[in-house]
C-alpha positions in Angstrom: 75.7 -44.9 26.6 73.0 -43.6 24.2 73.5 -43.9 20.6 72.5 -40.5 19.1 72.5 -42.1 15.7 69.3 -43.8 16.7 67.6 -40.4 17.1 68.7 -39.1 13.8 71.6 -37.0 15.4 75.0 -37.0 13.9 77.8 -35.8 16.2 80.6 -33.6 14.9 84.0 -34.6 14.5 86.5 -33.8 17.3 88.1 -30.8 15.7 84.6 -29.3 15.2 83.7 -30.0 19.0 87.0 -28.2 20.0 86.1 -25.2 17.8 82.6 -25.0 19.2 84.0 -25.0 22.8 86.3 -22.3 21.9 83.8 -20.0 20.2 81.2 -20.5 22.9 83.7 -19.8 25.8 85.4 -16.8 23.9 82.1 -15.3 23.8 81.3 -16.0 27.5 84.7 -14.5 28.7 83.8 -11.3 26.7 80.2 -11.1 27.8 79.6 -12.9 31.0 77.6 -11.0 33.5 79.2 -10.1 36.9 76.9 -11.9 39.4 77.6 -12.7 43.0 77.4 -16.3 42.5 80.0 -16.3 39.8 82.4 -14.8 42.1 82.7 -17.9 44.3 83.1 -21.6 44.1 81.1 -22.1 47.5 78.8 -25.1 46.7 76.2 -23.8 49.1 76.1 -20.3 47.5 75.9 -22.0 44.1 73.1 -24.1 45.2 71.0 -21.4 46.7 71.4 -19.4 43.4 70.4 -22.2 41.1 67.2 -23.2 43.0 66.2 -19.4 43.1 66.9 -19.1 39.3 64.6 -21.9 38.3 61.7 -19.9 36.4 62.9 -16.6 37.8 64.8 -13.7 36.3 68.2 -12.9 37.5 67.3 -9.3 38.3 64.5 -10.6 40.7 66.8 -13.1 42.2 69.7 -10.7 43.2 68.1 -9.1 46.3 66.7 -12.5 47.6 70.1 -14.2 47.0 71.8 -11.7 49.2 69.1 -11.6 51.9 69.1 -15.2 52.0 72.6 -15.7 52.6 72.6 -12.9 55.1 69.8 -14.7 57.2 71.3 -18.2 56.5 75.0 -17.8 55.8 75.8 -21.6 56.2 74.2 -25.0 55.5 73.9 -25.3 59.2 72.0 -22.2 59.6 69.6 -23.3 56.7 69.2 -26.8 58.4 68.0 -25.2 61.7 66.0 -22.2 60.3 62.4 -21.7 61.7 59.8 -22.4 59.1 58.3 -18.8 59.2 61.7 -17.2 59.0 62.4 -19.7 56.0 59.1 -18.8 54.2 59.7 -15.0 54.9 63.2 -15.2 53.0 61.6 -17.0 50.0 58.5 -14.6 50.2 57.5 -13.6 46.6 59.8 -16.2 44.7 56.8 -18.7 44.5 57.2 -22.5 44.2 57.8 -22.7 48.0 58.3 -26.5 48.0 61.8 -25.7 46.8 62.9 -23.8 50.0 61.2 -26.5 52.1 63.3 -29.1 50.1 66.4 -27.0 50.5 66.0 -27.1 54.2 65.4 -30.9 54.1 68.6 -31.3 51.9 70.7 -29.0 54.3 69.5 -31.3 57.2 70.6 -34.2 55.2 74.1 -32.7 54.7 74.3 -32.1 58.4 73.4 -35.7 59.4 74.6 -37.9 56.2 77.8 -35.7 55.2 78.9 -34.3 58.6 77.9 -30.9 57.6 80.2 -30.8 54.6 78.6 -30.2 51.2 79.1 -33.4 49.2 81.6 -33.4 46.3 80.5 -36.0 43.8 77.6 -35.7 41.4 75.9 -38.7 42.7 76.1 -37.5 46.4 74.9 -34.1 45.4 71.9 -35.6 43.4 71.0 -37.7 46.6 69.9 -34.5 48.3 66.2 -33.6 48.7 65.0 -31.5 45.7 68.2 -31.6 43.7 67.5 -33.0 40.3 70.1 -33.7 37.4 70.4 -30.2 36.2 71.1 -28.6 39.6 73.5 -31.5 40.5 75.3 -31.0 37.2 75.5 -27.1 37.7 76.9 -27.5 41.3 79.2 -30.3 40.4 80.6 -28.4 37.4 80.8 -24.8 38.8 81.8 -25.5 42.3 84.0 -28.6 41.8 85.0 -28.6 38.3 83.6 -31.8 37.4 82.7 -32.4 33.7 78.9 -32.8 34.3 76.3 -31.3 32.0 73.6 -29.0 33.6 70.8 -29.5 31.1 67.8 -27.2 31.5 65.2 -25.9 29.0 67.7 -23.0 27.8 70.3 -25.7 27.2 68.0 -27.9 25.4 66.8 -25.1 23.2 70.3 -24.2 22.0 71.1 -28.0 21.5 67.8 -28.6 19.4 68.9 -25.8 17.0 72.5 -27.0 16.8 71.4 -30.4 15.8 67.9 -30.0 14.5 66.5 -32.3 17.1 63.2 -33.5 16.3 62.0 -34.4 19.8 59.9 -32.5 22.2 62.0 -30.7 24.8 59.0 -30.5 27.1 58.7 -34.2 27.4 60.8 -35.6 30.4 61.6 -38.7 28.6 63.5 -36.8 25.9 65.9 -35.1 28.3 68.2 -38.1 27.8 68.9 -37.1 24.2 70.1 -33.7 25.2 72.2 -35.0 28.1 73.9 -37.5 25.8 74.7 -34.6 23.4 76.1 -32.4 26.2 78.2 -35.3 27.7 80.0 -35.1 24.5 80.3 -31.3 23.9 81.2 -30.2 27.4 84.6 -28.8 28.0 86.4 -31.0 30.4 88.8 -28.1 31.3 86.1 -25.5 32.0 82.9 -27.4 32.6 81.3 -24.9 34.8 82.0 -22.0 32.4 80.9 -24.1 29.6 77.5 -24.8 31.4 77.0 -21.2 32.4 77.9 -20.1 28.9 75.0 -22.2 27.4 72.7 -21.0 30.1 73.6 -17.2 29.2 73.3 -17.9 25.5 69.8 -19.8 26.0 68.5 -16.8 28.0 69.7 -14.1 26.0 70.5 -14.4 22.4 68.7 -17.6 22.0 65.7 -16.9 24.1 62.4 -18.4 23.4 60.3 -15.4 22.4 62.8 -13.0 20.8 66.0 -14.8 19.5 68.6 -12.9 17.7 70.3 -15.7 15.9 72.4 -13.4 13.9 74.3 -12.4 17.2 74.8 -16.0 18.3 78.5 -16.8 18.7 77.9 -20.4 17.7 75.7 -19.6 14.4 78.2 -21.1 12.2 77.7 -24.6 14.1 73.9 -24.4 14.2 72.2 -26.6 11.6 68.9 -24.8 12.3 70.6 -21.3 11.4 72.5 -22.8 8.3 69.2 -24.5 7.0 66.9 -21.7 7.8 64.8 -23.8 10.3 65.3 -21.7 13.4 61.5 -21.0 13.8 60.9 -24.8 13.9 63.2 -25.5 16.8 63.0 -26.3 19.6 59.9 -28.5 19.3 57.7 -28.1 22.2 54.1 -28.9 22.8 52.0 -26.2 24.5 51.4 -26.4 28.2 47.7 -27.2 29.5 46.0 -23.9 30.4 45.6 -23.5 34.2 42.3 -24.1 35.7 40.2 -21.0 36.7 39.2 -20.9 40.2 36.7 -18.1 41.8 37.9 -17.4 45.4 36.3 -14.9 47.9 38.7 -13.5 50.5 37.3 -12.1 53.8 38.9 -9.0 55.1 37.6 -9.0 58.7 38.5 -6.5 61.4 37.9 -6.6 65.2 36.9 -3.6 67.2 40.7 -2.7 67.9 41.2 -2.5 64.0 43.1 -5.7 63.9 42.7 -7.9 60.9 42.0 -11.6 60.9 44.7 -13.8 59.3 45.0 -17.5 58.8 47.8 -19.8 58.4 47.6 -22.3 55.6 47.8 -26.0 56.8 50.4 -28.3 55.5 49.3 -30.1 52.5 47.4 -27.0 51.0 48.7 -24.7 48.4 50.8 -22.1 50.0 51.1 -24.1 53.2 52.7 -22.2 56.0 51.9 -18.9 54.6 49.4 -16.4 56.3 46.5 -14.7 54.5 43.0 -13.3 54.8 40.7 -16.3 55.3 39.6 -17.5 51.7 36.9 -19.8 50.4 36.5 -21.2 46.9 33.1 -20.5 45.3 31.2 -22.6 42.7 30.3 -21.4 39.3 27.1 -22.0 37.4 28.9 -22.5 34.3 32.1 -24.5 34.5 33.0 -23.5 31.0 33.3 -19.7 32.0 36.7 -18.5 31.7 37.3 -16.1 34.3 40.5 -14.5 32.9 39.7 -14.5 29.3 36.1 -13.0 29.0 35.1 -9.6 30.1 31.7 -10.7 31.6 30.0 -10.7 35.0 30.7 -14.0 37.0 27.4 -15.6 37.8 27.4 -17.2 41.0 25.2 -20.1 42.4 22.6 -19.0 45.0 24.8 -19.5 47.8 25.0 -17.4 51.1 28.7 -16.9 51.4 28.1 -15.0 54.8 26.6 -18.2 56.2 29.4 -20.2 54.9 32.0 -17.9 56.6 30.0 -17.7 59.7 29.8 -21.6 60.0 33.4 -22.1 59.3 34.9 -19.4 61.6 32.3 -19.2 64.2 32.3 -15.4 63.7 29.3 -13.1 62.8 30.7 -10.1 60.8 28.5 -6.9 60.2 29.4 -7.0 56.2 30.4 -3.9 54.5 29.1 -2.7 51.0 32.6 -1.3 50.1 34.0 -2.8 46.7 37.6 -3.5 46.0 39.6 -4.1 43.0 39.5 -7.8 41.9 42.8 -9.7 42.5 44.2 -12.1 39.8 46.9 -14.5 40.3 48.0 -17.3 38.1 49.7 -20.4 39.5 51.1 -23.1 37.1 48.0 -25.0 37.4 45.3 -22.5 38.5 44.1 -19.2 37.8 42.7 -17.4 40.9 40.2 -14.5 40.6 39.6 -13.2 44.1 36.9 -10.9 45.4 37.6 -9.0 48.6 34.7 -9.0 51.2 35.1 -6.6 54.1 33.3 -7.1 57.5 33.7 -6.1 61.2 33.1 -8.3 64.1 32.1 -7.3 67.9 33.0 -10.6 69.4 36.5 -11.7 68.1 36.9 -15.0 70.1 38.4 -17.5 67.5 37.8 -21.1 67.1 40.6 -23.7 67.9 40.1 -25.6 64.7 42.2 -23.3 62.6 45.4 -21.2 63.1 44.0 -17.8 63.3 45.3 -14.6 64.7 44.3 -11.0 65.0 47.0 -8.7 63.5 47.6 -5.0 63.2 48.2 -3.6 59.7 51.6 -2.4 60.9 52.6 -5.9 61.9 51.8 -7.7 58.5 55.5 -7.4 57.6 56.4 -9.7 60.2 54.4 -12.5 58.8 55.3 -14.5 55.6 52.8 -13.6 52.9 52.7 -15.3 49.5 52.2 -13.1 46.4 48.4 -13.5 46.3 48.1 -12.2 49.9 50.4 -9.3 49.0 48.0 -8.5 46.1 44.9 -8.7 48.3 46.4 -6.2 50.8 47.3 -3.7 48.1 43.8 -4.1 46.4 42.2 -3.5 49.9 44.2 -0.5 50.6 43.5 0.8 47.1 39.9 0.4 47.6 40.0 2.4 50.8 41.9 5.4 49.5 
């Protein structure tokens, strides 16, 4: 077991640990939110909620959670779901590898566990896409196992409680916070204990506007007592996403249908449909497309020819202008220019998965957020 003394952390005596548990859980009992996944111990429901809540606010997740369980009420339903139906259920949540991993894990449960959700931490952690945090959350909430669920919110609280001088963003330091939690977790109510810390970290001890005076555990917090709240947690800033200039082609045929392309596996937003897009090249790689209000200077490049060569179509290009679309991924910032065109001959090449789709039928296709923004910008430009 990790010796916390080696990291400059002195653990509390047993009576203080017991008092901390009581203070935290009393606060939780009085203030916990009434959420659908907290009305059940069904591990499947808890799993779905935990994956959805990663980097997404509760208010956003609520309708997604209800719809997902309506469409896929059991592990078996998720395991056999069609890809487009699966992506449609996740449409707009982002991080689409998560829902694909969920389906792979559901298939594991069907084949390796006879369709029964595994009930030990080790077995839960063996499922595709389930890391230590999610495994701990499911094990503690669904099965009452004293397993910590250590995420960024919990690490923030722990860093302030013990003035932990280690970067919470560095994965190798997670073991420090895991060791602290293994000692602190209430063995009688591990699920509630984990959820109480999650609530505390997202609300009173949130990263942007903490309210330490309102914390139910401020008397236990070394950072609060020593006036060092602003220092903790220690976290190095993330690298800025790389700016990418994109041109998206809004192509109509003589019937008024629009050209949509399905992204291939292995690409960003794989499995989703969008207007055809091409990345353009910048003269100055130093130009920050999202921070500076200046015209983007493009290389002398005929984008019309590039589109024609790729899709074997010859549009009659429009001079209509549309609002620029911006979308930020964790590693890229897209600035998207919409270009409209009409084709007379609408025969499509077999090299790509392309379809002509009426605007009224867009709802049937899974669109990621950038495509939704493109459709909105296009319609706004027409109005």
